[in-house]
Every structure is written in C-alpha cells, then in structure tokens.
C-alpha positions, 0 to 999 in steps of 0.5 A: 631789640638787643641781644637775646640770650638763650636764657632770655627764652625757654626752649622751642621748635625749629622743626616740626615733626612733619619737617617743616619750620616752625612759625618762629623759624619761618617768620625770621627768614621771611622777614629778612628774605621780604626786607622787613623793617617793622612789626607790629605784634601783640604784646600777647606774642613777645615770646615769639619775637624773642625767639625770632630775634635769637634765630636770627641772631644764631644765624647771623642775620643783621637786620634793622627789623624793629619790632612793637609791641601794642595792648590788644585791641577791644571794643567798648565792652572790652571784648578782643576784636579779631581779624579783619575788624582789628586790621590795618586794612580795615581801617585805610578802607574805612576812611582813616589816613595813615599817620592817624594809623601811627598816632593812634598804634603808637601813641594812644596805645603806647606800643615800643 
C-alpha cells in the first residue's frame, strides 16, 4: 500500500469514549494477530483502509497485507446487495468455484 502519512487522512479516533478500541484500531491489530494476507473492501471504505495502514505504521507493524477495493455489488436494477447476498460464502453455497470468485471480483469489477 505504500507509506501513509498523517497528511493522507484526517484525524480519527483510536479509543472510543467508553474506552473500547475503535473499529480501525481493532481491525489493524486483529489482521496482524490472525495473519491475514488479503482484505477485500468496497471502494467506499478506502478511508478506513488508510486509517488501518497508518495505525500499523505507527505501531511499527510490518505485515505483508494486501488490500483490494471493489465497486459496491448491485443487482440488475442498480440496488445495493447487502448481507449474505453479497458474500463469498453465498457464492460458494450457490455452487460458484473459488477461482470464479477471483475472476469476477478482481477482473470484472476492476479491483486493485
């Protein structure tokens, strides 16, 4: 993802008022603990990705994590598909082969 500078993003919260970690902080740490190598998010979530990358840099966490940002998944009428209908699990249960997910998501939708 390259280096993220403080000027790349606006300020964001690390700790909530109730002393719980923010979702960006929790995600950044969890990705490292779980040894995640690829995260696929919608393009609208690019700010969250920058926040997480900045947190990892500041914590001196060096991971080989890659991000892919795809357009939102919509139906024929252009309405956003949400929940299970827009998940990889649903595609697997519907009989799509894993290689097809890659081709559809990354090649057809133009991710990366």
